[in-house]
VEXDREN-2710 file (C-alpha; in Angstrom, 1 decimal):
% VEXDREN-2710
k/r/px/py/pz
1/MET/103.0/96.8/81.0
2/LYS/102.6/95.8/84.7
3/TYR/99.4/94.7/86.3
4/LEU/98.3/94.6/89.9
5/GLY/95.9/91.8/90.9
6/ILE/93.6/92.3/93.9
7/ASP/91.6/89.8/95.9
8/TYR/89.4/92.1/98.0
9/GLY/88.2/91.0/101.4
10/GLU/86.5/92.8/104.3
11/LYS/89.5/92.2/106.6
12/LYS/92.4/91.5/104.3
13/VAL/93.3/92.4/100.7
14/GLY/95.6/90.2/98.7
15/LEU/97.9/91.7/96.0
16/ALA/99.8/90.1/93.1
17/ILE/101.9/91.6/90.4
18/GLY/102.3/90.4/86.8
19/ASP/103.2/91.7/83.4
20/LEU/102.3/91.2/79.8
21/GLU/105.9/90.3/78.7
22/THR/106.2/87.2/80.9
23/ARG/102.5/86.6/81.4
24/ILE/103.3/85.4/84.9
25/ALA/101.6/86.7/88.1
26/SER/103.3/86.4/91.5
27/PRO/102.0/87.0/95.0
28/TYR/103.1/90.4/96.2
29/LYS/101.6/91.4/99.6
30/ILE/98.7/91.2/101.9
31/LEU/97.2/94.4/103.3
32/ILE/94.9/95.0/106.2
33/ASN/91.6/96.5/105.0
34/ASN/91.5/99.7/107.0
35/LYS/91.3/103.5/106.3
36/GLY/94.7/103.6/104.8
37/LEU/94.1/100.9/102.2
38/LEU/93.5/103.0/99.2
39/GLU/96.6/105.2/99.9
40/LYS/98.8/102.1/100.3
41/ILE/97.5/100.6/97.0
42/LYS/98.1/104.0/95.3
43/ASP/101.7/104.1/96.6
44/ILE/102.3/100.5/95.4
45/CYS/101.0/101.4/91.9
46/VAL/103.4/104.3/91.7
47/LYS/106.3/102.4/93.1
48/GLU/105.8/99.3/90.9
49/GLU/104.8/101.3/87.8
50/ILE/101.4/99.6/87.5
51/SER/99.5/100.3/84.3
52/LYS/96.2/98.4/85.0
53/ILE/94.5/96.8/88.0
54/VAL/92.6/93.5/87.9
55/VAL/90.1/93.0/90.7
56/GLY/88.5/89.6/91.4
57/LEU/84.7/89.9/91.1
58/PRO/82.9/87.3/93.2
59/LEU/79.7/86.4/91.3
60/THR/77.4/83.6/92.3
61/LEU/77.3/80.4/90.3
62/LYS/74.2/81.8/88.5
63/SER/76.2/84.9/87.5
64/SER/74.2/87.1/89.8
65/THR/75.5/89.5/92.4
66/SER/75.7/89.0/96.1
67/LYS/76.5/91.2/99.1
68/GLN/80.2/90.5/98.6
69/THR/79.9/91.4/94.9
70/ARG/78.4/94.8/95.8
71/SER/81.1/95.4/98.4
72/VAL/83.8/94.7/95.7
73/LEU/82.1/97.0/93.2
74/ASN/82.0/99.8/95.8
75/PHE/85.7/99.2/96.4
76/ILE/86.4/99.4/92.7
77/GLU/84.7/102.8/92.4
78/LYS/86.8/104.1/95.2
79/LEU/90.0/102.6/93.7
80/LYS/89.3/104.3/90.3
81/LYS/89.1/107.7/92.0
82/ALA/92.2/107.0/94.1
83/THR/94.5/105.7/91.3
84/TYR/93.0/107.0/88.0
85/LEU/94.1/103.6/86.5
86/GLU/92.0/101.3/84.4
87/ILE/90.3/98.7/86.6
88/ILE/89.4/95.3/85.1
89/GLU/86.8/93.2/86.7
90/GLN/87.8/89.5/86.6
91/ASP/85.2/86.8/87.3
92/GLU/86.9/84.8/90.1
93/ARG/84.6/81.8/90.1
94/LEU/86.9/79.7/87.9
95/SER/89.9/80.8/89.8
96/SER/88.6/79.0/92.8
97/VAL/88.8/75.7/90.9
98/TYR/92.4/76.5/89.8
99/ALA/93.3/77.5/93.4
100/LYS/92.1/74.2/94.9
101/SER/94.1/72.2/92.3
102/LEU/97.2/74.3/92.9
103/LEU/96.9/73.9/96.7
104/LYS/96.5/70.2/96.4
105/GLU/99.5/70.0/94.1
106/MET/101.6/72.1/96.5
107/LYS/100.2/70.1/99.5
108/VAL/99.1/73.3/101.2
109/LYS/96.0/73.4/103.3
110/HIS/95.3/77.1/103.4
111/MET/95.5/79.7/100.7
112/ASP/96.7/83.2/101.5
113/ASP/95.0/86.3/100.1
114/ASP/98.1/87.2/98.0
115/VAL/98.0/83.7/96.3
116/ALA/94.3/84.3/95.6
117/ALA/95.2/87.6/94.0
118/MET/97.9/85.8/92.0
119/ILE/95.4/83.3/90.7
120/ILE/92.9/86.1/89.7
121/LEU/95.6/88.0/87.9
122/GLN/97.0/84.8/86.2
123/SER/93.5/83.9/85.0
124/TYR/93.3/87.3/83.3
125/LEU/96.8/87.1/81.8
126/ASP/96.0/83.6/80.5
127/GLU/92.9/85.0/78.8
128/MET/94.8/87.7/77.0
END
């Protein structure tokens, strides 16, 4: 069973792919957030035989919603209609801590959106 991880942003959307067998997520691609976004994601899901999608949900430290949370939830609703796949909301607060640690270890100063998607998906796979 293959999973698509998504780090949704207003300008760019990071994608990662992982599976249950290996329980390893890998960066896949960064897409520009424009009118063709949902169609591109749908095509990737078909091409890569994706079974489920894991989307990072940006909650505040107090577990409440923000403007960005509402934007992601709106995107999730559109994604459900476009792909008909199960969408899993993954709290991405803890993934930020993991990301900082990983970047420090790799001696990288900037995290790309596909790496953020990988961390979100890996967090989910680790919890399973």
